[in-house]
C-alpha atoms as an extended CHARMM CRD file, in Angstrom:
* protein
*
       120  EXT
         1         1  MET       CA             11.7190000000       -7.1350000000       20.6130000000  PROA      1               0.0000000000
         2         2  PHE       CA             11.1970000000       -6.4440000000       16.8950000000  PROA      2               0.0000000000
         3         3  VAL       CA             11.1340000000       -9.5620000000       14.7220000000  PROA      3               0.0000000000
         4         4  ARG       CA             11.3380000000       -8.6460000000       11.0450000000  PROA      4               0.0000000000
         5         5  GLN       CA              9.3590000000      -11.6070000000        9.7020000000  PROA      5               0.0000000000
         6         6  LYS       CA              6.4980000000      -11.0090000000       12.1170000000  PROA      6               0.0000000000
         7         7  GLN       CA              6.3480000000       -7.2330000000       12.4740000000  PROA      7               0.0000000000
         8         8  LEU       CA              7.7520000000       -5.5560000000        9.3510000000  PROA      8               0.0000000000
         9         9  ASN       CA              4.4520000000       -5.9210000000        7.5370000000  PROA      9               0.0000000000
        10        10  ASN       CA              2.6770000000       -4.0990000000       10.3780000000  PROA      10              0.0000000000
        11        11  CYS       CA              5.0000000000       -1.0860000000       10.3730000000  PROA      11              0.0000000000
        12        12  ILE       CA              4.9560000000       -0.5820000000        6.5940000000  PROA      12              0.0000000000
        13        13  GLN       CA              2.0190000000        1.6460000000        5.6630000000  PROA      13              0.0000000000
        14        14  LYS       CA             -0.3100000000        0.6740000000        2.8480000000  PROA      14              0.0000000000
        15        15  VAL       CA             -3.0860000000        2.2920000000        0.8700000000  PROA      15              0.0000000000
        16        16  ARG       CA             -6.0520000000        0.5300000000       -0.6990000000  PROA      16              0.0000000000
        17        17  ILE       CA             -7.2830000000        1.9430000000       -3.9930000000  PROA      17              0.0000000000
        18        18  ASN       CA            -10.7070000000        0.8240000000       -5.1880000000  PROA      18              0.0000000000
        19        19  ILE       CA            -10.9740000000        0.7380000000       -8.9840000000  PROA      19              0.0000000000
        20        20  GLY       CA            -14.0910000000       -1.3330000000       -9.7030000000  PROA      20              0.0000000000
        21        21  LYS       CA            -16.0410000000        1.2580000000      -11.6990000000  PROA      21              0.0000000000
        22        22  LEU       CA            -13.0000000000        2.0840000000      -13.8340000000  PROA      22              0.0000000000
        23        23  VAL       CA            -12.7350000000       -1.5650000000      -14.8970000000  PROA      23              0.0000000000
        24        24  GLY       CA            -16.4340000000       -1.9120000000      -15.6950000000  PROA      24              0.0000000000
        25        25  LEU       CA            -17.8400000000       -3.2430000000      -12.4190000000  PROA      25              0.0000000000
        26        26  GLU       CA            -20.8790000000       -1.8420000000      -10.6050000000  PROA      26              0.0000000000
        27        27  SER       CA            -19.0560000000       -0.5440000000       -7.5350000000  PROA      27              0.0000000000
        28        28  ASP       CA            -15.5140000000        0.6290000000       -6.8620000000  PROA      28              0.0000000000
        29        29  GLU       CA            -15.1380000000       -1.7980000000       -3.9260000000  PROA      29              0.0000000000
        30        30  GLU       CA            -15.4440000000       -4.8490000000       -6.2110000000  PROA      30              0.0000000000
        31        31  CYS       CA            -11.8820000000       -4.4100000000       -7.4990000000  PROA      31              0.0000000000
        32        32  TYR       CA             -8.9150000000       -3.0610000000       -5.5860000000  PROA      32              0.0000000000
        33        33  LEU       CA             -5.1580000000       -2.6400000000       -5.3130000000  PROA      33              0.0000000000
        34        34  VAL       CA             -3.1130000000       -2.3510000000       -2.1350000000  PROA      34              0.0000000000
        35        35  LEU       CA              0.1820000000       -0.4950000000       -2.4760000000  PROA      35              0.0000000000
        36        36  LYS       CA              2.7910000000       -0.1790000000        0.2620000000  PROA      36              0.0000000000
        37        37  GLU       CA              4.8480000000        2.8830000000        1.0340000000  PROA      37              0.0000000000
        38        38  LEU       CA              7.9630000000        3.4780000000       -1.0240000000  PROA      38              0.0000000000
        39        39  PRO       CA             11.3350000000        2.3130000000        0.2740000000  PROA      39              0.0000000000
        40        40  THR       CA             13.7160000000        5.1690000000        1.1270000000  PROA      40              0.0000000000
        41        41  LEU       CA             15.7880000000        5.1050000000       -2.0770000000  PROA      41              0.0000000000
        42        42  GLU       CA             12.6490000000        5.1090000000       -4.2240000000  PROA      42              0.0000000000
        43        43  VAL       CA             11.3940000000        8.2210000000       -2.3960000000  PROA      43              0.0000000000
        44        44  LEU       CA             14.5440000000        9.9780000000       -3.5900000000  PROA      44              0.0000000000
        45        45  LYS       CA             13.9530000000        8.7080000000       -7.1440000000  PROA      45              0.0000000000
        46        46  LEU       CA             10.3780000000       10.0230000000       -7.0080000000  PROA      46              0.0000000000
        47        47  LYS       CA             11.6280000000       13.4650000000       -5.9610000000  PROA      47              0.0000000000
        48        48  GLU       CA             14.0060000000       13.4070000000       -8.9270000000  PROA      48              0.0000000000
        49        49  ALA       CA             11.1460000000       12.3570000000      -11.2310000000  PROA      49              0.0000000000
        50        50  HSD       CA              9.0570000000       15.3050000000       -9.9710000000  PROA      50              0.0000000000
        51        51  GLU       CA             11.8610000000       17.6370000000      -10.9920000000  PROA      51              0.0000000000
        52        52  ASN       CA             11.8960000000       16.1110000000      -14.4890000000  PROA      52              0.0000000000
        53        53  GLY       CA              8.1650000000       16.4470000000      -15.2170000000  PROA      53              0.0000000000
        54        54  LEU       CA              5.0380000000       14.3800000000      -15.7450000000  PROA      54              0.0000000000
        55        55  GLN       CA              6.5180000000       11.8090000000      -18.1330000000  PROA      55              0.0000000000
        56        56  ALA       CA              9.2950000000       11.0040000000      -15.6510000000  PROA      56              0.0000000000
        57        57  ILE       CA              6.7010000000       10.6060000000      -12.8690000000  PROA      57              0.0000000000
        58        58  MET       CA              4.6160000000        8.2290000000      -15.0070000000  PROA      58              0.0000000000
        59        59  GLU       CA              7.6870000000        6.1880000000      -15.9450000000  PROA      59              0.0000000000
        60        60  PHE       CA              8.7120000000        6.0030000000      -12.2860000000  PROA      60              0.0000000000
        61        61  PHE       CA              5.3140000000        4.6720000000      -11.2180000000  PROA      61              0.0000000000
        62        62  LYS       CA              5.0760000000        2.1960000000      -14.0940000000  PROA      62              0.0000000000
        63        63  GLU       CA              8.4190000000        0.7790000000      -12.9920000000  PROA      63              0.0000000000
        64        64  ILE       CA              7.7770000000        0.8010000000       -9.2230000000  PROA      64              0.0000000000
        65        65  ILE       CA              4.1550000000       -0.4120000000       -9.0160000000  PROA      65              0.0000000000
        66        66  PRO       CA              5.0160000000       -4.1090000000       -9.4780000000  PROA      66              0.0000000000
        67        67  HSD       CA              7.3750000000       -3.8170000000       -6.4830000000  PROA      67              0.0000000000
        68        68  ILE       CA              5.0110000000       -1.9910000000       -4.1260000000  PROA      68              0.0000000000
        69        69  LEU       CA              1.8110000000       -3.8570000000       -5.0500000000  PROA      69              0.0000000000
        70        70  VAL       CA              1.1010000000       -6.1440000000       -2.0940000000  PROA      70              0.0000000000
        71        71  GLU       CA             -2.4540000000       -7.2310000000       -2.8210000000  PROA      71              0.0000000000
        72        72  HSD       CA             -5.0460000000       -7.0560000000       -5.6050000000  PROA      72              0.0000000000
        73        73  ASN       CA             -8.0000000000       -8.9730000000       -6.9690000000  PROA      73              0.0000000000
        74        74  LEU       CA             -7.3480000000       -8.7710000000      -10.7020000000  PROA      74              0.0000000000
        75        75  TYR       CA             -7.3610000000      -12.0700000000      -12.5790000000  PROA      75              0.0000000000
        76        76  GLU       CA             -5.9710000000      -13.1460000000      -15.9470000000  PROA      76              0.0000000000
        77        77  THR       CA             -8.4860000000      -16.0140000000      -16.0830000000  PROA      77              0.0000000000
        78        78  GLU       CA            -11.1030000000      -17.1150000000      -13.5930000000  PROA      78              0.0000000000
        79        79  GLN       CA             -8.4820000000      -19.1600000000      -11.7240000000  PROA      79              0.0000000000
        80        80  GLN       CA             -5.2030000000      -17.3180000000      -12.4060000000  PROA      80              0.0000000000
        81        81  LYS       CA             -4.3850000000      -14.0290000000      -10.7240000000  PROA      81              0.0000000000
        82        82  MET       CA             -2.5590000000      -11.4040000000      -12.7750000000  PROA      82              0.0000000000
        83        83  SER       CA              1.1220000000      -10.9230000000      -11.9870000000  PROA      83              0.0000000000
        84        84  ASN       CA              2.1510000000       -7.6150000000      -10.4290000000  PROA      84              0.0000000000
        85        85  LYS       CA              3.8730000000       -6.6550000000      -13.6860000000  PROA      85              0.0000000000
        86        86  ASP       CA              0.7030000000       -7.3740000000      -15.6670000000  PROA      86              0.0000000000
        87        87  VAL       CA             -1.3460000000       -5.3100000000      -13.1880000000  PROA      87              0.0000000000
        88        88  ALA       CA              1.0120000000       -2.3590000000      -13.6700000000  PROA      88              0.0000000000
        89        89  GLU       CA              0.7260000000       -2.6560000000      -17.4470000000  PROA      89              0.0000000000
        90        90  PHE       CA             -3.0710000000       -2.9010000000      -17.1380000000  PROA      90              0.0000000000
        91        91  ILE       CA             -3.1910000000        0.2590000000      -14.9850000000  PROA      91              0.0000000000
        92        92  PHE       CA             -1.2610000000        2.1830000000      -17.6320000000  PROA      92              0.0000000000
        93        93  GLU       CA             -3.5420000000        1.0750000000      -20.4900000000  PROA      93              0.0000000000
        94        94  LYS       CA             -6.2530000000        3.5280000000      -19.3930000000  PROA      94              0.0000000000
        95        95  SER       CA             -5.3430000000        7.1150000000      -18.4950000000  PROA      95              0.0000000000
        96        96  GLU       CA             -8.2560000000        7.5830000000      -16.0780000000  PROA      96              0.0000000000
        97        97  LEU       CA             -7.1730000000        4.4670000000      -14.1700000000  PROA      97              0.0000000000
        98        98  THR       CA             -3.5300000000        5.5820000000      -14.2020000000  PROA      98              0.0000000000
        99        99  ASN       CA             -4.4820000000        9.0050000000      -12.8490000000  PROA      99              0.0000000000
       100       100  LYS       CA             -6.6640000000        7.5560000000      -10.0800000000  PROA      100             0.0000000000
       101       101  VAL       CA             -4.0090000000        5.0960000000       -8.8770000000  PROA      101             0.0000000000
       102       102  ILE       CA             -1.1780000000        7.6370000000       -8.9020000000  PROA      102             0.0000000000
       103       103  SER       CA             -3.3270000000       10.3910000000       -7.3830000000  PROA      103             0.0000000000
       104       104  GLU       CA             -4.7270000000        8.2950000000       -4.5230000000  PROA      104             0.0000000000
       105       105  TYR       CA             -1.3420000000        6.7310000000       -3.8410000000  PROA      105             0.0000000000
       106       106  SER       CA              0.3780000000       10.1370000000       -3.8450000000  PROA      106             0.0000000000
       107       107  ASN       CA             -2.2180000000       11.5020000000       -1.4150000000  PROA      107             0.0000000000
       108       108  ALA       CA             -1.6680000000        8.6430000000        1.0470000000  PROA      108             0.0000000000
       109       109  SER       CA             -0.8360000000        9.5490000000        4.6250000000  PROA      109             0.0000000000
       110       110  PHE       CA              2.7840000000        8.3810000000        4.4200000000  PROA      110             0.0000000000
       111       111  PHE       CA              3.5490000000       11.0420000000        1.8040000000  PROA      111             0.0000000000
       112       112  THR       CA              1.9130000000       13.7080000000        3.9550000000  PROA      112             0.0000000000
       113       113  GLN       CA              3.9920000000       12.6380000000        6.9680000000  PROA      113             0.0000000000
       114       114  THR       CA              7.2120000000       12.7340000000        4.9140000000  PROA      114             0.0000000000
       115       115  SER       CA              6.4650000000       16.2700000000        3.7400000000  PROA      115             0.0000000000
       116       116  LYS       CA              5.7340000000       17.4880000000        7.2740000000  PROA      116             0.0000000000
       117       117  ASN       CA              8.9500000000       15.9470000000        8.6000000000  PROA      117             0.0000000000
       118       118  GLU       CA             11.0060000000       17.5710000000        5.8300000000  PROA      118             0.0000000000
       119       119  ASP       CA              9.5960000000       21.0090000000        6.6510000000  PROA      119             0.0000000000
       120       120  LYS       CA             11.0290000000       20.8700000000       10.1830000000  PROA      120             0.0000000000
């Protein structure tokens, strides 16, 4: 029996992206983001963005990241964690960070599986 509250989180794939060095820390593992796979309708929007070029892809990710970000260790102050929206804005303040997040997320296994299934 599948119980959504208990098991949905386990069947949704996620990717961890270490960004420590890009935010000034000694090792990449010191700072991270965990993004979940895109919902079905957003996959279609991403395909449309790919057809419209790089700016459309960047705009898509800036809009979607707050919704697919499931975990991070970025803080506004020493006690207050950054909101998902603030994390997305922070990512897009530095092009090298933006490129790393989008590249590693786009290379995640769930995108590879989608492409293989579409080829059949």
